[in-house]
Structures are given as structure tokens and as C-alpha cells.
N, C-alpha and C positions, 0 to 999 in steps of 0.2 A: 462726127465731131471728135477731134483728137486733142491731145494735151496742149499743143501749141496754140490752138484756137481759143481754148479756155484761158490760157496764160495771157494771150493778147487782149481778150475781152476784159479781163480783170486787172491788166497791167502789172502782172507779177511774172517771175521767171518760170520757164518750163520746169526747172528742177523743183521749185516750190510747189507747183501743181502736182508733179509726180509724187513727191513725198506726202502731200496732204491726202492723196487718194490711195496711198499704200498703207494698210493697217500696221505693217512692221515699222514704218518710218513717220507716221502721222504725228507722233509725239514731238517730233523735231520742229514742227511748225506751230506758231502761236495759236491758241484756241480761236481767236477772232478771225484770223486769216484762214485757218483750216476749215472752220465752219462755213465761211463765205464761199470758199472753193468747192466744198462738198455740196453745198446747197445749189450752186450754179451748175455743177456737173449733173446733179439729180434732175434739175429743171430741164436740162437739155437732153436727158435720157442717155447720158454717157455711161458706158460700161467698159472696164479695162480689157484690153486685148492680152490674154495670158501669154501668148507666144511672143508678142512684142515686149512685154514686161520681162519675160525670161531672158530674152536677148539683151535687153538693156542692163539687167542686173547680173547677167552671167550666171543665172540660176534657172532651173526648170521647176523648182519646188517639188521634185520627185526624188525619193530615196529608194535604194535597192536593198533587199534582204535575201541572202543566200541561205537556204535551209536544207538540212539533211533529210532524206526520206528513206524510209524502210517500212512500208505500210503493213508488213506482217509482224511488226513489233509493237507490243503494248506501249513500250517506252516512247518510241518515235511518234506514235499516234497522239499520246498525251503531251509529249514534247511540242508537237506542232500546235495543238490547241492552246497550250499555255503560252507559247511564244507569240502566237497571233493575238492572244488576249492582252499580253503586255504591250505589244506594239500599238494595238488599237487604243489602249488606255491613254497613251501619250499623244497619238495623232488626233484623238478626239479633243484633247485640250489644245494642242498646237495645230489647228485645223487648216493651216495654209499649205500643208504638204500632202502629196499623194505618195503611195507606196507601191513599188513593183516587187513582187516576190518571185524568186528564181528557185525552181526545184530541180537540181541536177539529179540524174539517175545515179545509181550506185556505180555504174560503169564509167560515168563521166565526172571526173574529179574537178576540183577548182581549177587546176592547171589547164583543163580542156575546155573550160567555158570560153565562149567567143567574146571579143571586145564589145560586140553589140549587146550581149546578154548582161555583161558586167557594168559597162561604163557609159554607154550612149545615153545622153540626156539625163544622167543621174547627178544629183548634187553631193551624194555621199553613199556609202555602202556599209551594211551591217552583215557580218559573216560569222556563222557558228564555227567554233574551233575544230569540230570534227574534220573539216576539210583542211584547215590551215596547219594545225599542229602536226598532222601526219606527213604532210608534204614538206614541211621544214626539215623533218628529221629523217627522211629517206633520200637515198641517192638518186633522185629523179630530176635530171637537169631541167625538164620542162616545168616541173613543179617549182623548183627554185627560181626559175626565170619568171614565172607568173607571179610568185609571191614577192619577188624583188620589184616587179612592176607595180604591184599593189602597194608595197611599202613606200614607193616613190611617187605614188599617185598624187596628182595635184589637188585632189578633192579628199575630204575627210573619210577615214575608214576606222571602224570599230570592230574588234573581234570579241565574240561572246564565248564564255565557257571556261577557258583556261588562260592564265597568264603565260604567254609563250616565251620560252628561252630560244629566241630566234636571232639570226645575224643582224636583223634590223628591228628596232623597237616599234611596236604598233600599239595604239590605244586599245584598251581592253576593259571589259567588265568580267571579272572572273569569280570562281567559286573554289575554295580550298578543299579539294578532294582528299588530300592527305589528312588534314585535320579532322574532316568529317568522318573518315574511316577510323582514325585514332579514337575519336569519341565514341563511335559505335562499338568498337572492340573493348574500350575501357568500360562501357556499360555492362558488357557481358562479364568482365572481370570483377566488377563491383558486385555482381550477382553470384560471385564465388565459383565461376567457371574457370578451370585451369587448362583443360584439354580443349582448345578452341581451334577448329579447322577453318581453312580458307578455301573458298572456291572462287577463282578469278578468271578473267579473260586474258588473252595474250596482251603483251605490253606494247603494242604498236602505237597506241595513243597515250598522250601525256596523262590524261585523267585516269586511265587504267593503271599506269605505273604508280601514280600518286596514291591510289586506293590500296594497292599492294604494299607500298612503303608505309602507309598509315597503320596497317595491320601489324607489320613487323616492328614498327616503332613502339606501338602500344604494348606488345608482348615483352619487348626488351625493357621498356621503362618500368614495367611491373614485375620484372625479373622472372618472367615465365619462359620455359623452354619452347623454342620454335622447332617443332618436329616436321621435317620435310615430308614424312609419310602422311601428314594431315593436311597437306597442301595439294590441291587439285586444280588443273587448268581446264576450263570449259569454254562455252561459246556464247554466253549471254542469253541462252534460251531456257525455257522451262524444262524441256526434255533433257538438256545438258545438265542442269542442276539436279534433276531427278537421278540420272545415271551416276553422277559423281558422288551424290549422297549415299546411294546404295553401296558404292565402293568403300566409302569412309566407314559405314556401319559394319562392314565385314572385317575391319581391322581388329587386331588382338585387343588393343585398348582404344575403343572408338571414342570419338569426341563427345563431350556433353553440350557443346554449342558449336554452331557453324556460322561464320560470317561470309555472306555472298556479296560480291561487288556489284550486283545489280538485283533488282526486285524479281525479275522473271526467273532467274536461277534460284532465288530464295523461295519462290512459290513452288518450284519443282522439288526443292529440298524438303519442304513441309509435306508434300504429297508422298515422297519416298519414305520419310519417317513414319507416316501413318500406314503406308503399304507394308512396312516391316513390322507392324504390330506395336509400334512405340507411340508415345504421346509427346506432343510439342505444346508447351515448353518443358513439361515435367521431366521427360527423359532426355530430350535434346532440344535446346533452344535454337532459334534461327533469327538472325538479323540480316536485313537486306540493305540495299542502297538505291535510292531514287525518290522514294516517297510516293509511289504511284497510288492513285485512287483505288486501283484494283486490289491493292493490299487490304483494303477495308472489307472486301468481299470474301477473303479467305477465312477458313476456320482452322486454327485460330487466326485472328487478324494479324497481319504482318507488321512487325516493328522494323523501322527503316531509318536510314540517314537521308533526309529530304534534300533534294536539289531545288533551290529557289528559282526555277526556270522563268516563271512569269515576272518576278521581280527583276531578274537579270535582263530580260528582254526589254522591260520598261526603262530600266536604267541605261541600257545600251542605246535605245532610240533617243532618249532624252539627251545623252551625251553627244550622240551624232548630230542632232539638230543644234545643240549649243556650239559644236565645232563649226558647223556650216555657217551659223550666224555670228561666229567669232566671239561668242560669250565665253568660250574656253579656247585656250591656245596650247600648242605643243602636244606632247605625248602624255595622255592621261591614263592611269591604271587604277582601277578601283576593284574592291572585292566585296561581294555580297555574302553575308553569313547565312548558313543553313541552320537546321535544327534537327534534333532526334525526334522521330515520331515513335513514342513508346506505346505500342498497342498490347497485343497479347502473346506474341510468339517468343518474346525475350524480355 
């Protein structure tokens, strides 16, 4: 039994039947006609053909999510869990959609993903900015070509993580890393720290640069000297934070506080302080960045600027579905505020 036979039996149009049996459009049909069509379809054992409906609507009701993976990292493991929880939160409510998750390897950047992985049968795409921001900003012709293709995609695209300064605007759900770092360092300053060290990662990614800039801005705004000897570059790992902290503690005038631009380096910093026979926070305070749950397991518990990853993922998926359903139009850019997790280390 197909839609045309139902339409003929009830003497209504094929379009009326299609809308009455589609949850997304049933409200367009008057209650009396809608109930009549639905009852007739149920009586005949009619069930919609999802493939046919997708072809008719030009939609597959499937969205794609591109997630970064680095399974030896506490951050990326928790990042993955929180991202999937945020996505599930929305898809549970808007249950007409399926989700395809793509996990490119570290060696396979966004630019190297195949068209099949990215776009075949997808109504829209959610991409974490770890892929996008790096490739906008590096002289990689393949990356620029792929991102130009994404920006001109005929289907909706939302970038999560960072609002991009790119040649072509993209809809985004971002988090202000600069301001979060500023507030973290300002907290240390309010606690009367003046010699505040920075351990940061290289500035290949926009969020890394923003955290670096937030540290410098807070120091300048509070009229504190930025000493280059108290700034160390590391690799976002706990051993890296440990090594750089030991270097800082050997300075003639060592810091009384350390701001690390991720939690794993901050955990290493606490371990180094303790290994040197010092106390945290009494001798040296430590502030991290990410808000990892693992920070609760440290002694002392790690204070940190929290990234609202689950909230961002939920907001991004909600925006993507709104763009697909044309409830929102154009380029939409929103920012989700974070918060300071003041525990014991600072």
C-alpha cells in the first residue's frame, strides 16, 4: 500500500497524505483530515519507506560528526564522552535523525577525508575546530581546497570549539579561550600572586594562541611584569608539565603560581612541586585549563578553567538541525560561557 492508493481511497491529494504521515509536517494538515488519514494508513498496515521519503524530501535524516581522536590523552577521552553525551541529549529529543560519527586518525586531517566519509547521504555536518582552524591557517593547498568546499557546501555545516577567523564565514558554536585564561590568571592575581609562570603549548591552534594571549592580557591589565624567563613551552602532557615546572623552580626568583594551558600539564606541575619538597598551593599555586574530572582525583584537587564541551556539542547539534529544517538561516555564530572550577590547588 503506497501513498497514492491512500490518497485515492480518501479522495485527497498525495501531498496531503504525505504531510499527514510525516511527524515533521503533520501540523500543516487539519486535525480531522490528519486523523482520518493516519487511521486509514494504520488500518491498512502502512509503514513509510524511509528511503523513498529521503528521496522525496531531499534528506536522509542522517547527520555527520567529525571528532578528533588521541586516545592516549585524558582530555580527548573525556572530550569524546562529553561530546557524544551532548549530541545524544539533542538526538534523543529530536529523534527523527540518525548520526554518523567519523574518527579521522591523527595522520588523516580533515583535508584528507574522502567525499564518501564527509558528505554522502548526510543532511549536515558538525566538525570540531581542531581540524578546521589549523588547516585554515597553514599553507596547505589541499586543506584550503577542502575547507573551501565545506564552506560552499550546499548542506548546513557547524564548527565547534573556536570562532574561526577564516576566508569564508562558517556557522559556529565557540568558547572564548582568551577570556577564560584571563579569568584564571586574574584569580591567581586576586590571591596576591605576582610572579605567575605560564606553561603553554605551541600556537599552531587558535585556542592555544587565545589562552596564551589571555595570560598576557591579564598580567598587563593588572600592571604586572611579564617575565619571559617564567614562560615555558611544553607539549600538553603530564610529563611535559612536570619537566617545565622543575625548570621554573630552579630559577633565581621562582614563581609563586603557575598557569598551565591544559589540565594534564597542570597535573604534572603539581607532581613536580611535590617532588621538589614544596607544597601546593601554599608554596606554589597551580591553575589548569579544561576542567577535567581527573582533576578531582589529584591531591590537592586541581583548580581549572572549564571548557563547556557537553553544552557546546548539544548547542552545535541543535543549531545544525535547525539549519537543516530551516528554522535558522544564514551564518550563525554563538558563544557558550565557561566557568572557573576553584578547587584546592589555587
